[in-house]
Backbone bond lengths (Angstrom), bond angles and torsions (degrees), N, CA, C in turn:
res aa  C-N    CA-C-N  psi(-1)  N-CA   C-N-CA  omega(-1)  CA-C   N-CA-C  phi
1 M - - - 1.444 - - 1.522 106.49 -
2 N 1.305 115.81 94.82 1.452 117.84 -175.52 1.523 113.33 -130.66
3 T 1.306 116.72 24.41 1.461 120.31 174.79 1.525 108.95 -126.80
4 L 1.316 116.06 158.85 1.462 120.00 177.35 1.522 110.74 -61.44
5 K 1.333 116.74 -38.75 1.465 120.01 178.78 1.520 111.29 -61.82
6 A 1.335 117.21 -40.82 1.465 120.81 179.80 1.523 110.88 -66.61
7 V 1.321 117.48 -40.51 1.458 120.65 178.44 1.525 109.89 -65.42
8 A 1.338 116.45 -45.55 1.461 120.37 178.45 1.528 110.80 -60.90
9 K 1.321 116.33 -41.24 1.467 120.36 178.80 1.532 110.43 -62.00
10 G 1.322 117.13 -40.84 1.458 121.04 177.33 1.519 112.11 -62.88
11 L 1.326 116.88 -40.74 1.457 120.69 177.79 1.525 110.91 -65.78
12 I 1.314 115.87 -41.19 1.467 120.41 -178.16 1.529 111.23 -71.36
13 S 1.327 117.45 -39.63 1.464 119.99 -175.87 1.521 112.30 -64.19
14 G 1.313 117.02 -28.64 1.457 120.17 179.62 1.513 112.92 -102.88
15 R 1.308 115.53 10.93 1.457 120.83 -173.02 1.527 112.51 -67.30
16 K 1.310 114.23 135.97 1.458 120.11 172.17 1.529 107.30 -71.80
17 P 1.312 117.75 161.84 1.471 119.31 -179.22 1.528 111.90 -73.29
18 L 1.313 115.52 68.80 1.460 122.57 -179.55 1.515 109.87 -119.35
19 T 1.305 116.76 146.21 1.455 120.54 173.29 1.525 108.90 -80.38
20 D 1.321 116.08 167.75 1.465 119.75 175.87 1.529 110.40 -59.19
21 I 1.317 116.79 -35.30 1.469 120.96 179.42 1.531 109.90 -66.55
22 D 1.338 117.07 -43.01 1.467 120.51 177.06 1.528 110.76 -61.35
23 L 1.343 116.46 -44.86 1.467 120.20 178.20 1.523 110.84 -61.52
24 A 1.317 116.47 -40.32 1.466 120.53 179.32 1.524 110.32 -61.31
25 R 1.306 116.72 -43.99 1.475 120.18 179.11 1.524 111.19 -62.95
26 Q 1.328 116.46 -42.48 1.470 120.11 -177.99 1.522 112.82 -70.11
27 T 1.317 116.64 -32.62 1.460 120.40 -174.02 1.521 114.14 -96.49
28 G 1.320 116.47 -20.20 1.459 119.86 -174.46 1.526 112.30 82.85
29 L 1.326 116.28 5.64 1.462 121.56 176.83 1.528 109.06 -89.94
30 T 1.314 116.53 165.10 1.462 119.20 175.17 1.530 109.64 -79.75
31 R 1.338 115.63 157.50 1.450 120.01 176.53 1.515 109.95 -60.22
32 Q 1.317 116.96 -36.16 1.461 121.51 179.54 1.532 110.59 -64.53
33 S 1.327 117.34 -40.06 1.471 120.31 177.96 1.517 111.21 -63.36
34 I 1.322 116.30 -41.57 1.463 121.13 177.92 1.521 109.55 -62.35
35 S 1.309 116.24 -49.87 1.467 121.47 -178.09 1.523 111.47 -60.40
36 R 1.319 116.74 -44.12 1.467 120.45 -179.89 1.524 111.19 -64.40
37 A 1.324 117.05 -43.18 1.465 120.59 -179.47 1.524 110.81 -63.80
38 L 1.317 116.94 -43.55 1.466 120.70 -176.76 1.526 113.16 -76.89
39 S 1.332 116.61 -10.97 1.472 119.50 178.48 1.525 111.27 -73.73
40 G 1.332 116.54 -26.08 1.454 120.33 -176.93 1.516 113.26 76.23
41 E 1.301 116.74 8.22 1.464 121.90 -177.88 1.527 113.08 -106.86
42 H 1.316 116.94 -14.14 1.461 120.81 -173.93 1.521 110.47 -122.96
43 N 1.313 114.84 140.20 1.456 120.50 177.25 1.525 108.68 -71.93
44 F 1.317 116.87 139.23 1.451 120.41 178.19 1.516 108.81 -140.21
45 G 1.320 115.38 161.31 1.452 120.89 -173.98 1.523 113.95 -81.37
46 V 1.306 113.88 166.40 1.457 120.97 179.07 1.522 110.44 -62.39
47 T 1.322 117.88 -38.03 1.463 119.47 179.96 1.520 111.52 -63.19
48 T 1.326 117.42 -35.72 1.468 121.21 176.05 1.520 109.69 -65.91
49 L 1.320 116.82 -46.38 1.462 121.92 177.85 1.529 110.61 -56.76
50 L 1.328 116.84 -49.76 1.459 121.08 -178.84 1.527 112.23 -63.22
51 A 1.323 117.17 -40.44 1.469 120.95 -179.26 1.524 111.26 -65.24
52 I 1.331 117.10 -44.82 1.466 120.35 -179.88 1.523 110.00 -66.73
53 A 1.317 117.34 -43.85 1.463 120.76 178.99 1.526 110.46 -60.57
54 E 1.307 117.40 -44.19 1.466 121.38 179.18 1.528 110.95 -59.84
55 A 1.328 117.01 -46.22 1.468 120.86 179.55 1.526 111.56 -63.26
56 N 1.331 116.60 -29.21 1.466 121.64 179.33 1.525 112.60 -86.10
57 G 1.320 117.86 -3.67 1.453 120.45 -176.47 1.517 112.00 73.88
58 Q 1.333 116.50 30.24 1.463 122.78 -178.84 1.518 110.14 -109.86
59 E 1.321 115.36 165.16 1.458 122.79 174.60 1.517 108.76 -118.45
60 V 1.306 116.43 145.96 1.454 122.00 172.85 1.520 106.64 -98.99
61 L 1.323 116.58 122.54 1.455 121.74 -177.70 1.520 110.33 -116.81
62 I 1.314 115.65 145.57 1.454 121.36 171.81 1.517 105.79 -119.68
63 V 1.314 115.56 118.08 1.462 120.85 -176.56 1.518 109.69 -133.05
64 P 1.322 117.96 156.02 1.460 119.72 175.72 1.533 110.18 -60.49
65 R 1.313 115.80 144.68 1.463 122.08 -175.82 1.527 112.15 -55.61
66 D 1.344 117.67 -43.06 1.464 118.99 -177.86 1.525 111.60 -64.85
67 V 1.318 117.35 -33.40 1.461 120.54 176.61 1.530 109.74 -68.16
68 A 1.307 116.50 -43.80 1.465 120.48 179.53 1.522 111.18 -61.86
69 R 1.318 117.47 -43.16 1.468 120.81 -179.95 1.523 111.06 -64.83
70 A 1.320 116.95 -40.93 1.463 120.10 178.30 1.523 109.80 -64.77
71 F 1.301 116.11 -40.11 1.451 121.71 179.80 1.528 110.68 -64.46
72 E 1.332 116.57 -46.12 1.456 121.52 -179.66 1.521 111.66 -66.30
73 S 1.323 117.71 -38.98 1.461 120.86 -176.09 1.520 113.06 -76.26
74 S 1.338 117.17 -17.11 1.461 118.99 -178.75 1.519 111.24 -66.42
75 G 1.334 116.42 -32.31 1.449 120.99 179.11 1.517 113.81 63.88
76 Q 1.311 117.55 10.18 1.458 120.88 -175.75 1.523 113.36 -98.39
77 V 1.310 117.24 -14.32 1.448 119.38 -174.69 1.515 109.38 -125.48
78 N 1.313 116.87 134.58 1.453 121.94 174.75 1.523 107.11 -105.31
79 V 1.308 116.73 101.32 1.456 121.44 -174.18 1.520 110.22 -94.36
80 Q 1.307 116.23 135.72 1.456 121.68 175.19 1.527 109.09 -102.75
81 H 1.310 115.13 45.20 1.460 121.94 -179.95 1.525 108.66 -121.28
82 V 1.287 114.82 152.78 1.448 121.05 171.88 1.520 106.12 -97.53
83 A 1.325 117.53 121.78 1.454 120.76 -177.74 1.520 109.41 -114.83
84 T 1.297 116.08 134.23 1.452 121.57 173.13 1.515 107.04 -114.71
85 M 1.326 116.04 122.17 1.448 119.76 -178.47 1.528 109.94 -93.85
86 T 1.294 115.24 142.34 1.459 120.26 176.76 1.506 109.50 -148.45
87 E 1.295 115.10 149.99 1.467 120.18 176.86 1.528 108.01 -87.87
88 G 1.294 116.34 156.19 1.457 121.08 175.58 1.514 113.69 77.53
89 L 1.327 118.34 24.54 1.446 121.29 -179.96 1.526 111.60 -58.40
90 Q 1.323 116.87 -32.70 1.461 120.07 -178.77 1.527 112.32 -63.14
91 D 1.333 118.21 -16.65 1.460 121.05 -179.58 1.536 112.37 -81.13
92 I 1.312 116.71 -7.83 1.474 119.75 -176.76 1.509 109.50 -78.89
């Protein structure tokens, strides 16, 4: 998941039945910020990502790409998490 559209799709797929206004109230973000982030068309910050995920009851994960691909290809688990893959995780 390495595009804004994929991240937005992950946020939406696990979304609680809340309106953008409800999410804005819960996160302290503006309704416009919520709408822009969930559109997948606009760049948004990590704090916005974390706030929306938290309000949705989701976790943001950073995992090695090969682990993410194996996880996605297994088709056995339906995860309600937003995952960002990166190389070199062992260097953290």
